[in-house]
FIZAMI-210136 format. One line per 5 residues: number of its first residue (from 1); their letters; for each residue z, y, x of C-alpha. Coordinates in steps of 0.001 Angstrom, whole numbers, plus 500000, padded with zeros to 6 digits. Layout:
<pts>
NUM) A) Z,Y,X; ...
</pts>
This chain:
<pts>
1) MPSDA) 449813,489998,521362; 451404,487265,523385; 449585,483976,523768; 453093,481969,522243; 453267,483430,519106
6) PPLTQ) 453239,482126,515912; 450371,482512,513764; 449998,484706,511107; 450077,482534,508289; 451510,478639,508560
11) SLPKV) 450516,476238,506358; 453290,474398,504966; 453885,471919,501834; 454351,473531,498614; 457569,473256,497348
16) SARAV) 458813,473316,493557; 460934,476503,492542; 463789,474271,491866; 463739,473028,495507; 463733,476741,496479
21) VGFLV) 466415,478282,494700; 468294,475601,493641; 470573,475779,496900; 469824,479184,497881; 471976,480091,494652
26) FCELA) 475019,478337,496047; 474478,480318,499462; 474841,483460,497428; 477780,482279,495727; 479186,481698,499067
31) SGFVQ) 478315,484670,500264; 479795,486675,497174; 482978,484630,497577; 483400,485354,501288; 483254,489106,500574
36) GFYAP) 485357,489020,497797; 487895,486788,499397; 489542,488839,502512; 490334,492269,500400; 493482,490947,498519
41) LLGEI) 494793,489019,501822; 494551,492273,504133; 498335,492780,503501; 499254,489510,504792; 496835,489537,507569
46) AGYLQ) 498246,492620,508747; 501423,491887,508729; 500868,488322,510791; 498972,490034,513274; 501603,493014,513582
51) VSDAD) 499248,495850,513164; 499192,498932,510935; 497994,499802,507947; 495148,501912,509693; 494220,498952,512383
56) ITWFL) 493772,496381,509389; 491324,498578,507826; 488911,498001,510621; 488878,494527,509601; 486222,495216,506728
61) TVQTL) 484892,498028,508492; 483632,496388,511927; 481858,494002,509409; 480114,496699,507840; 479457,498469,511137
66) AAAVC) 477732,495028,512153; 475865,494557,508935; 474501,497692,509981; 473062,496736,513044; 472150,493260,511985
71) VPLLS) 470186,493711,508676; 467362,495496,509801; 467310,493092,512882; 467316,489676,511073; 464946,490849,508420
76) KLGDI) 462045,492061,510585; 462777,488877,513078; 462636,486717,509344; 459395,488158,508832; 458139,487524,512318
81) FGHRR) 459805,483989,513620; 460613,482598,509282; 462981,483649,507245; 464863,480143,507507; 465265,480437,510896
86) MLRIA) 467220,483888,510643; 469231,482311,507856; 470256,479444,509885; 471196,481950,512549; 472866,484210,510090
91) AVSVL) 474883,481621,508328; 476006,479936,511588; 477460,483434,512746; 479073,484047,509383; 480826,480385,509980
96) IGTLV) 481887,481014,513486; 483344,484644,512353; 484979,482911,509154; 486708,479877,511314; 488311,482231,514340
101) TAFLP) 489455,484777,511219; 491392,481826,509836; 493401,480843,512400; 493723,484563,513256; 494728,484323,517193
106) SYPLV) 494734,487908,517928; 493978,491303,516661; 491095,491978,518719; 489805,488265,518481; 490024,488934,514755
111) LAARV) 487788,492083,515143; 485379,490093,517072; 485306,487582,514435; 484427,490160,511667; 481741,491415,513565
116) LVGPL) 480106,487954,513476; 480749,487901,509835; 478475,491075,509897; 475109,489049,509392; 476540,487916,505581
121) AVWLP) 474796,490831,504497; 471473,489807,505898; 471349,486612,503412; 470764,488140,500154; 467382,489770,501716
126) LEIAL) 466462,486626,503753; 466734,484554,500522; 464695,487268,498783; 461642,486579,501213; 462164,482973,501188
131) VHNRI) 461597,483151,497022; 459085,485769,496738; 456684,483637,499786; 457015,480338,497526; 457340,481482,493940
136) KGETA) 455888,484555,492005; 455748,486510,488980; 458347,486013,486373; 459643,483025,488113; 460117,484869,491212
141) RTSIG) 462287,487741,489276; 464330,485079,487190; 465262,483448,490792; 466151,487266,492301; 468040,488095,489379
146) LLVSC) 469969,484812,489513; 470609,485006,493068; 471986,488594,492543; 474288,487378,489912; 475618,484484,491828
151) LTGGA) 476794,487328,494602; 478460,489294,492108; 480163,486127,490314; 481123,484947,493605; 482857,488356,494596
156) ILGTI) 484889,488066,491332; 485686,484221,492092; 486418,484863,495535; 488830,487807,494847; 490480,485995,491727
161) SAGVF) 491081,482890,494046; 492590,484359,497321; 495694,485011,494968; 495453,481531,493704; 495082,479780,496884
166) SAILP) 497722,482171,498637; 500132,481397,496274; 499738,477311,496184; 499060,476876,500062; 501736,476684,502227
171) SLTLT) 500278,478827,505130; 497736,481888,505778; 495344,479898,507879; 495076,476940,505012; 494323,480025,502863
176) LLVPV) 491677,481385,505110; 489931,478184,505679; 489199,478199,501679; 485901,480618,502382; 484929,478440,505761
181) VFVVV) 484306,475790,503277; 482152,477398,501206; 479929,478519,504582; 479688,475175,505879; 477983,473841,502791
186) SVYAV) 475892,477082,502848; 474730,476042,506920; 474335,472251,505470; 471925,473481,502727; 469984,476484,505028
191) FFKVP) 469644,473349,507525; 468486,470366,505797; 467879,471515,501926; 465646,475370,502001; 462111,475336,503001
196) ESTSR) 460728,477364,505465; 458812,480635,504047; 455097,480565,504991; 453998,484222,505734; 453950,485349,509241
201) TGAKI) 453632,488957,510678; 452614,489983,514394; 455352,488781,516714; 455922,491966,519129; 459128,493314,518398
206) DVWGF) 459892,497247,518496; 463128,496691,520862; 463471,500474,521059; 463180,500586,517136; 465975,498366,516206
211) IGIAV) 468000,499430,518915; 467576,503300,518047; 467916,502695,513609; 470993,500389,514818; 472442,503329,516813
216) AMVTL) 471488,505516,514085; 473112,503579,511195; 476538,502854,513294; 476650,506873,514157; 476245,507770,510591
221) LIGLR) 478390,505223,509018; 481154,506048,511556; 480417,510045,510270; 480759,509244,506707; 484344,507686,507488
226) LAASE) 485246,510414,509265; 484720,512522,506405; 486332,510406,504241; 489224,510677,505843; 489266,514160,507871
231) GFGAA) 486626,516241,505531; 483103,517112,506337; 483808,520214,507714; 486225,518700,510470; 484169,519488,514095
236) STLAT) 484400,515321,514624; 482414,515143,511137; 480107,517358,512023; 479113,516536,515408; 478836,512836,514427
241) LGAAV) 476963,512948,511406; 474687,515471,513742; 474215,512825,516241; 473126,510279,513698; 470656,513301,512567
246) VIFAL) 469046,513440,515569; 469064,509866,516579; 467436,509394,513005; 464921,511836,513905; 464104,510263,517462
251) WVLWE) 464029,507432,516016; 461360,508346,513371; 459184,509729,516023; 459024,506503,517814; 458339,504573,514890
256) LRVTS) 455630,506618,514087; 454196,506254,517526; 454558,502563,518330; 451596,499901,516907; 454248,497412,515982
261) PAIDV) 456914,499352,514634; 460320,498199,513672; 460657,499192,510334; 457401,500790,509030; 458659,504442,508339
266) RLIVS) 454902,505327,506594; 455768,502625,503776; 459285,503660,503438; 458118,507177,502024; 455014,506034,500365
271) PRLGP) 454331,506543,497034; 454403,503274,496427; 457950,502259,497671; 459198,505650,498561; 460484,505847,494688
276) VYLTA) 462146,502618,494445; 464067,503746,497690; 465140,506839,496934; 466808,505413,493334; 468591,502459,495511
281) FLFGM) 470463,504896,497773; 470956,506737,494263; 472306,503533,493001; 474032,502798,496002; 476347,506084,495062
286) VMFGS) 476662,505585,491670; 477829,502014,492022; 480226,502107,494761; 480929,505669,494704; 482281,505207,490904
291) QAPAT) 484887,502800,492014; 487274,504858,493033; 487222,507701,491069; 487192,505436,488212; 490795,503626,489121
296) TFLTA) 491895,506975,490285; 491859,508492,486553; 493061,504880,485110; 496358,505365,487043; 496813,508897,487338
301) DPAET) 499933,509488,484785; 499216,512305,482147; 502382,513894,482593; 501415,515004,486204; 498212,515735,485771
306) GYGFA) 497097,516348,482335; 494593,512813,482235; 495108,509111,482920; 496793,506707,481541; 499300,505602,483953
311) ATAST) 497628,501961,483751; 498919,499070,485741; 497064,497581,488656; 496038,494540,486365; 494587,497271,483783
316) AAAVT) 492660,498836,486714; 491509,495602,487250; 490652,494509,483855; 488052,497384,483445; 486491,496469,486747
321) AVVTI) 486335,493263,485692; 484168,494225,482818; 482031,496212,484847; 481572,493427,487508; 480698,490516,484433
326) LATIG) 478467,492299,482525; 476676,493556,485549; 476549,489969,486956; 474555,489032,483086; 472574,492170,483258
331) AATFA) 471464,490867,486785; 470893,487319,485752; 468736,488186,482387; 466648,491203,483505; 463875,488837,484128
336) PIARR) 462927,488247,480600; 463731,491322,479462; 461430,492516,482135; 458764,490139,480895; 458376,491793,477072
341) IGIKA) 459252,495921,478318; 458160,495678,482034; 460184,496108,484948; 459793,499919,485574; 460929,500144,481600
346) LLVTG) 463877,497910,482435; 464896,500246,485917; 464969,503319,483578; 466682,501401,481038; 469294,500685,483526
351) ALLAA) 469594,504018,484799; 469827,505377,481344; 472557,502881,480380; 474533,503897,483557; 474094,507720,483341
356) SGSLI) 475110,507642,479291; 478002,505798,480191; 479361,508265,482396; 478115,511328,480134; 479884,509852,476860
361) QLAFH) 483237,509462,479090; 483110,512907,479712; 483592,513157,476040; 485633,510128,475099; 488120,509340,477174
366) DHLWQ) 491318,509843,475436; 491963,505850,474715; 492089,502704,476602; 489359,500780,474185; 487012,503903,475038
371) IFVIS) 487101,503116,478827; 486339,499200,478276; 483419,500192,476114; 482292,502858,478226; 482245,500272,481170
376) AINGI) 480768,497379,479379; 477532,500261,479030; 477732,500730,482652; 477992,497362,483824; 475012,496213,481800
381) GMGFL) 473136,499245,483317; 474105,498797,486766; 473452,494889,486395; 469741,496011,485238; 469221,497532,488358
386) LGALP) 471176,494957,490336; 468655,492377,489701; 465251,494528,489210; 465554,496713,492031; 465511,494169,494915
391) ALVAE) 462987,491714,492891; 460543,495063,492742; 460690,496016,496325; 459490,492250,497216; 456529,492508,494765
396) LAPSD) 455570,495660,496164; 455830,495181,499895; 453083,493890,502289; 453425,489771,501955; 454285,489774,505725
401) STGIA) 457140,492338,504949; 459228,491235,502450; 462467,490485,504628; 462459,494003,506129; 461601,495437,502857
406) TGVYN) 464475,494111,500843; 466600,494440,504319; 466143,498700,504039; 467067,497879,500487; 470365,496617,501150
411) SLRTL) 470594,499379,504030; 469870,502167,501797; 472229,501212,499058; 475326,500492,501598; 474792,503585,502743
416) GGAAA) 474459,505441,499528; 477749,504069,498917; 479084,505057,502086; 477608,508605,501242; 479841,508682,497870
421) GAVFA) 482476,507112,498926; 483089,510181,501696; 482098,512735,499193; 484408,511363,496806; 487151,511313,499106
426) VVLAA) 486799,515134,500012; 486302,515969,496353; 490096,514055,495440; 491678,515436,498613; 490813,519116,497574
431) FTTSG) 491849,518546,494014; 495250,516611,494376; 498262,518219,494833; 500502,516571,497782; 502958,513992,496889
436) SLSSS) 501655,514055,492818; 501227,510651,493919; 504935,509396,494952; 506514,506732,492709; 508971,507135,490132
441) IGGVP) 512652,506454,490585; 514664,504061,488538; 518115,502574,488326; 518665,500035,491183; 522564,499843,492392
446) HRLGR) 523150,500757,495791; 525244,498768,498241; 526103,498901,501904; 525579,495625,503789; 528909,494191,504906
451) LRRRL) 530215,494696,507907; 533079,492401,508639; 531879,491974,512209; 534746,491929,514245; 534868,494906,516747
456) PGRSD) 535406,493381,520543; 538649,494037,521852; 540758,494940,519267; 542381,493362,516182; 542236,494090,512573
461) RPVGH) 545202,496664,512469; 544423,500248,511759; 543657,502366,515062; 545564,505838,515038; 544088,509009,516856
466) ADAPD) 543228,509194,520069; 544936,511909,522444; 543028,514535,522405; 543418,518115,523763; 542640,521199,521466
471) HHHLS) 539189,521539,522102; 536369,519110,523348; 533566,519964,525915; 530000,518714,525521; 526768,519180,527850
476) HESLT) 523225,519159,526166; 520292,520034,527831; 522121,521781,530071; 523850,523656,527790; 527652,523840,527287
481) MTTPD) 529741,524406,524550; 533366,524110,523247; 533949,522176,519841; 537046,522427,517992; 539236,519951,517288
486) FTTDA) 538989,519517,513725; 541359,516417,513412; 544410,519057,513729; 543025,521461,511237; 542327,518254,509020
491) AGILP) 545748,516773,509135; 547038,520226,507413; 544834,519557,504272; 544720,516143,503735; 547250,516021,501316
496) DLVAL) 545098,518346,498952; 542126,516124,499905; 543851,512778,498726; 544957,514783,495547; 541116,515838,494691
501) RRELH) 540231,512442,495682; 542488,511148,493110; 541966,512928,490609; 537968,512343,490597; 538817,508787,491053
506) ADPEL) 540768,509193,487638; 537754,510631,485922; 534158,509232,486826; 531560,510302,485442; 528168,508770,485597
511) GLDLP) 524418,509331,486766; 523135,512908,486819; 525105,514601,484173; 528412,515122,485874; 529844,518210,483964
516) RTQQK) 533836,517706,484856; 533157,516393,488143; 531086,519400,489127; 534055,521769,487855; 536248,520266,489766
521) VLAAL) 534703,520333,492923; 533457,524458,492057; 537214,524950,491702; 537907,523227,494901; 535773,525123,496825
526) EALPL) 535849,528784,494878; 538103,530320,497487; 535631,529679,500476; 533089,532364,501384; 530284,530342,500734
531) EITTG) 527246,530849,498422; 526957,528587,495980; 524350,527391,493513; 523958,524892,490518; 521200,522365,489619
536) TRTTS) 519279,523488,486534; 518403,519312,486254; 521382,517856,487109; 525307,519155,487923; 524432,519315,491456
541) VVAVL) 526529,521833,493764; 524805,523375,496601; 527063,525278,498662; 525813,527682,502225; 527985,528465,504620
546) RGALP) 526158,531070,507026; 528158,531255,510488; 529101,534417,512821; 526888,533460,515240; 523031,532694,515611
551) GPTVL) 521837,529343,515174; 519863,526303,513391; 520657,525338,509568; 522230,522075,509204; 523161,519885,506031
556) LRGDM) 525858,517620,504552; 525633,515308,501707; 528329,514014,499434; 527765,512200,496518; 529548,512544,493244
561) DALPI) 528548,509843,490916; 530340,506767,489795; 529522,503284,488235; 529300,501664,485181; 532279,499425,485651
566) DEATG) 535594,498664,484151; 538247,499168,486680; 540541,496353,487651; 542610,497585,491021; 545753,498200,488870
571) LDFAS) 545873,501723,491000; 548376,504360,489740; 545176,507192,489557; 542642,504405,488247; 540000,505261,485475
576) HNGAM) 540053,503893,482088; 536915,505184,480457; 534651,502258,481409; 533551,504003,484721; 534449,503884,488396
581) HACGH) 534490,504792,491350; 533672,501353,492868; 531500,502686,496020; 533861,505859,497166; 531900,508534,496160
586) DLHTA) 534959,510421,495391; 535852,510354,498716; 532605,511320,499765; 532903,514330,497654; 536769,514930,498954
591) GLVGA) 535249,514265,502253; 532367,517680,501616; 534923,519602,500599; 537056,519021,503468; 533973,519517,506032
596) AKLLA) 533762,523251,503907; 537300,524256,504414; 537351,523096,508189; 534017,524789,509140; 534675,528045,506843
601) ARRDE) 537989,528184,508664; 536098,528524,512297; 533174,530577,510327; 533901,533108,513007; 532627,530513,515766
606) LHGSV) 530280,528920,513683; 526343,529269,514922; 523683,528959,512289; 524479,528066,508642; 525545,524574,507114
611) IFMFQ) 524548,523445,503639; 526933,521190,501562; 524724,519114,499174; 527014,517902,496356; 524553,514892,494726
616) PGEEG) 525119,513245,491579; 522984,510718,490357; 523036,508521,493561; 523445,505288,491992; 519958,504620,490906
621) HGGAK) 518718,507891,489235; 517415,509608,492475; 519860,512415,492685; 518432,513204,495905; 514941,513664,495384
626) VMLEE) 515844,515696,492297; 517941,518118,494524; 514835,518009,496939; 512398,518979,493871; 514611,521603,493147
631) GLLDA) 514433,523345,496519; 518036,522143,498162; 516449,522334,501897; 515324,526090,501146; 519422,526978,500153
636) AGERP) 519918,528817,503511; 516490,530474,503621; 515233,528263,506017; 515423,524362,506949; 517979,522249,508113
641) VAAYA) 516749,521080,511870; 519473,517960,511130; 521051,516329,508215; 524368,513958,508011; 526432,511952,505596
646) IHVAP) 528846,509576,505488; 529788,506723,503308; 532857,504221,503004; 532870,500689,503021; 535583,497879,503457
651) GPRGV) 536661,496872,507267; 538672,498180,509846; 540592,501527,508853; 538917,504608,510865; 535876,502948,512146
656) FATRG) 532555,504647,512744; 529483,502868,512359; 525977,503292,512830; 522665,502924,514514; 519265,504122,515440
661) GAVAA) 516264,503631,513076; 516460,501457,510155; 520195,501473,508766; 519733,501095,505643; 516843,498617,503112
666) GSNQL) 514264,499995,501059; 515008,499056,497379; 512035,497932,495151; 511964,496211,491650; 509595,493755,490394
671) HVTVR) 509477,492774,486405; 507322,490578,485482; 506014,489265,482032; 504647,485685,481830; 502503,485189,478936
676) GRGGH) 501621,481992,477120; 500955,480570,473810; 504290,479391,471853; 504400,476468,470128; 506775,473536,468996
681) GSQPH) 508849,472202,471731; 507906,468379,470609; 503911,469338,471277; 503714,471059,474651; 500163,470057,475077
686) QTLDP) 499200,472508,472196; 500962,475497,473569; 500151,477588,477000; 504013,477294,478026; 505101,480216,480186
691) VPAAA) 508906,478710,481216; 507306,475948,483762; 505162,478855,485226; 507712,481290,485478; 510056,478910,487498
696) EIVLA) 507194,478139,489886; 506764,481730,490039; 510560,482467,491032; 510178,479516,493651; 506721,481002,495160
701) LQSFV) 508431,484375,495663; 510872,482760,497652; 508322,481006,499982; 506328,484329,500026; 509376,486189,501527
706) TRRFD) 510342,483592,503942; 506825,482831,504807; 505410,485644,505214; 507434,487932,507124; 508888,488607,510703
711) AFDPV) 512428,487322,510950; 513322,490485,512979; 511466,492424,510064; 513772,491487,507110; 512886,491330,503818
716) VLSVT) 515522,490017,500936; 513964,488798,497337; 516775,487986,494723; 515767,487222,491211; 518449,488800,488820
721) RLSTG) 516917,488190,485668; 514832,485022,483535; 514761,485011,479989; 512364,483557,477372; 514461,485791,474391
726) DGAVN) 516867,484587,471771; 514420,481649,470247; 515322,478687,468668; 516025,475668,471362; 513292,473536,469558
731) VIPEQ) 510843,476247,470431; 508305,476988,473081; 508273,480848,473691; 505387,483331,473898; 506344,484781,476943
736) VELAA) 508660,484601,479831; 510335,487921,481582; 511947,488144,484846; 512986,490530,487761; 513801,490435,490858
741) TVRNM) 515675,493507,493645; 513399,493504,496964; 514893,495225,499674; 512727,495649,503139; 513119,497710,506487
746) SAASL) 509868,499057,507016; 506419,500428,505713; 504659,497230,506893; 506644,495422,505068; 506682,497206,501637
751) AILSE) 502834,497189,501900; 502361,493841,501924; 505261,493455,499309; 503149,496077,496886; 500288,493905,497333
756) GLPRV) 501378,490199,497792; 504072,490276,494709; 501782,491031,491722; 499090,488561,493492; 501531,485530,494121
761) VNGVA) 502877,485551,490572; 499374,486483,488819; 498003,483553,491211; 500241,481062,489905; 500299,482394,486392
766) AAHGL) 496204,481777,486668; 496680,478243,488038; 498596,477179,484597; 495926,479052,482332; 498211,482025,482004
771) TADVR) 498371,485903,482209; 501161,488092,483522; 502357,491407,483312; 503651,492534,486954; 505084,495984,487919
776) FDTMY) 506407,496233,491246; 508487,499676,491472; 509631,501509,494816; 512748,502611,494287; 514011,504151,497656
781) PVTVN) 512693,504052,500901; 513857,502881,504346; 517172,504999,505451; 515600,505450,508843; 518429,507328,511360
786) DPGET) 516877,509633,514026; 517381,507986,517497; 518394,511363,518654; 520250,512958,516020; 522268,509693,515887
791) EAALA) 523103,509171,519794; 524080,512485,519591; 526268,511758,516405; 527984,508737,517811; 528758,511237,521136
796) ELRDL) 530695,513473,519215; 532775,510747,517200; 533523,509255,520511; 535065,512165,521911; 537127,513280,519072
801) FGEQR) 538444,509669,517979; 537553,507674,521248; 535723,504437,522163; 537689,502176,520593; 537000,503309,516657
806) VMTLP) 532489,504317,517035; 530489,501207,516455; 526967,500661,517002; 525271,498508,514297; 523262,495883,515865
811) TPMMG) 520913,495218,512905; 520376,497335,510050; 522608,497082,506451; 520241,495125,503399; 521977,497939,501000
816) SEDFA) 519684,501021,500189; 520657,504519,500203; 519235,507571,498017; 520104,509876,501480; 517025,508101,502675
821) FVLDE) 515033,510877,500721; 516663,513550,502580; 515830,511504,505803; 512209,511385,504855; 512371,515152,505336
826) VPGTF) 514709,516155,507542; 516183,514072,511150; 518988,512635,510979; 521712,510232,510601; 523879,508337,508064
831) IALLT) 527359,506620,508816; 529598,504031,507626; 533263,505040,507638; 535403,501517,507211; 538351,502390,504425
836) SPPET) 540148,499129,504128; 544033,500014,503382; 546021,498099,506548; 547433,495460,504603; 544264,494201,503656
841) DLWTA) 543064,490417,504420; 539246,491754,505749; 538135,488374,505537; 538339,488320,501973; 538528,492175,500830
846) EWNHS) 536593,493438,498275; 533484,494995,498463; 531725,498204,497397; 530829,497619,493391; 533534,495089,492696
851) PRVVF) 536098,496366,490219; 539158,495449,492598; 537252,497357,495590; 540215,499526,497270; 539350,502336,499794
856) DDAVL) 542212,504061,501535; 542308,507672,501218; 544163,508142,504462; 541200,508308,506167; 539367,511658,504116
861) GDQAA) 541017,514030,506884; 539143,511963,509738; 536097,512039,507675; 536313,515789,506879; 536920,516211,510609
866) ALATI) 533924,514234,511430; 531243,515983,509461; 532761,519133,510613; 532439,518397,514004; 528983,517097,514235
871) AFART) 527722,520013,512101; 529400,522642,514070; 527967,520794,517546; 524774,520609,516305; 524216,524184,515044
876) AR) 525548,525489,518477; 522687,523374,520201
</pts>
């Protein structure tokens, strides 16, 4: 032993239990608060740092890995040099980590900061050692139970506070400074208010033992993470887990040889502590492993899976809250119960309660109230185990090894949770069908964004056709091909297309059921050499044209449904049945019929096959998704290599416009019900008024959008409904309902919205003492054009119509489009065709979905020629 080693036992003044435990209670409350605070904010943090969802998972993962290294090391060093001393080091490390995290300097620095937060996991083992060193018997048990319950309660408080503070504070940095305040107070407590422990073990440090256990733990956790994502059978998983086993084996051999091991392996497997450690590992599997399957079961849609409740996130959170709150109570009260029945009997009781809850659920899971009752049983049982297990470990461990003994308990419980998570992820993946978790589709009107930008170098007058030879030549990847000039052919069928369009316009139909429209389309296609099928769930029409030459398959889309609008155009062929083709779908349908006629006439020159997709239900009914589910992409016997659609919009007649990448926004809906307690308007103090809270929610939502998103990844949120019902004016209502349409341009912004909007609403409601039901529905994904297909299509259009009639959009449009579902499956492009009549003032022109919008059907020939040209050229590549 070195000459400067501390004595095995130091004599320090006696202190009261209150002095030991009082400030440690706050420290553990702060520990739980910090651990629970960050998870609800991960979406915002990812958006601020501009990293992907996969990257932001490392925010918590690196902290877990750091904890795996710190817990054994600092626990053992506490036994050697003093538990308060190590707790001080851990607290300062966490303070620095949380402070750096709050300012979010960069993604690498934030990850480094999370490593510094890793020692948070060793606070509880060191605190238990401090308590057990100074206090004995039932008082020690009560104190340890109180610490554990404060950790659990703090986690609840942190999770709730994250939503509240995020909603009321003006910046993410200020929100992230909140846990720093808790850590600062904890640092003050452990430096000035917490007494040091009196017991010491030998001062010799087993450096290689600490390195070995740290490397083994990190390797094992990485292996379990790989198992959860890639499966236990993956080569990377097997190699990592195998390496962890080898390192553990070598570490055990080393520890058995050294005289002062980092962790006494013999003690861990001894009859005295071995069963307790095994219980800790199994308890970790139950406690952490049950969270994911419970949530999955609650949120599963019974119409699709045969089980579950299709529960909202708030309902799932309520069930989790029942477990957590009762676990907190169980941990706080285990000591007096253990005094009556014995601590081992209490452990058996806790295990039986947790097990019985799961067994009861096998038979009783048909009603949500049963789930709440079962969760209560599980929570009490887990609370007993949470409090009693570390207390028992501290009692059974040698007096000079309390820190490392409780540290090992903490690590084994974490490993059990990681193993359970990996196993559940693999099992869930094996029994979940692909796509079963996709969002449902609801109604939301679609609009193209305004294209009022003037093209440089030209006026707003209509542009005529560019002179063109009978064929134009394109070179693609060293392949030269000749594409017919379909504009000449289209001029010959234009009268028929105009007649069809006006027939459709005069008799519009809504939604997925368009029987008259379907019959008009079938009649127009009747004489063509097409293979035609109709939908079973919709009145869709799918027609396949097979070319005489070999080649790939492409898809062309035209939508057919109208809008519930009373037309006010005054046109001779205006509709009078309460519906209107106010979005130009009548032109889309007629133009696609024209493309079919043009390509059928050139069938002998056509390579491959063309699928013509006549789609109902584009206006908020998810018609494209239904057609995909009915096998649209397999209609020709092979999946298409590309898909194209043209959509009309007001603007200079005959101009085509699109862009690569995101071209139209994703569409989502937010539905909120703020619930309070109504009463007489003259006595608001006796009510919980939801009206001002709802008004504050509207403002908070606007602030969230303007302050949480990059200006170059735009998000638009518009609250379009706000209602308190039809009650009397002098009555404060029980609830307020509001709804909003939300548009986004990326998967990253959608992730932030889906997590952040409910949190903002719930946070504001909670700040007023109210509750809120929040539903965020993803309606349509972002419409994303394939850059290569888009550039090729624009090149075709320029060759066909001239440079002056083709423009590249500088920014996406904030409208949404059903065709996004197709482009999620097949690369392609979505193109706008501007169609205002020549006499229209383009600066005051009515827009899509207006009862007065007018489209010039003189463009139908160009629309049909554009679709035919793009399809012909693509199949010939």
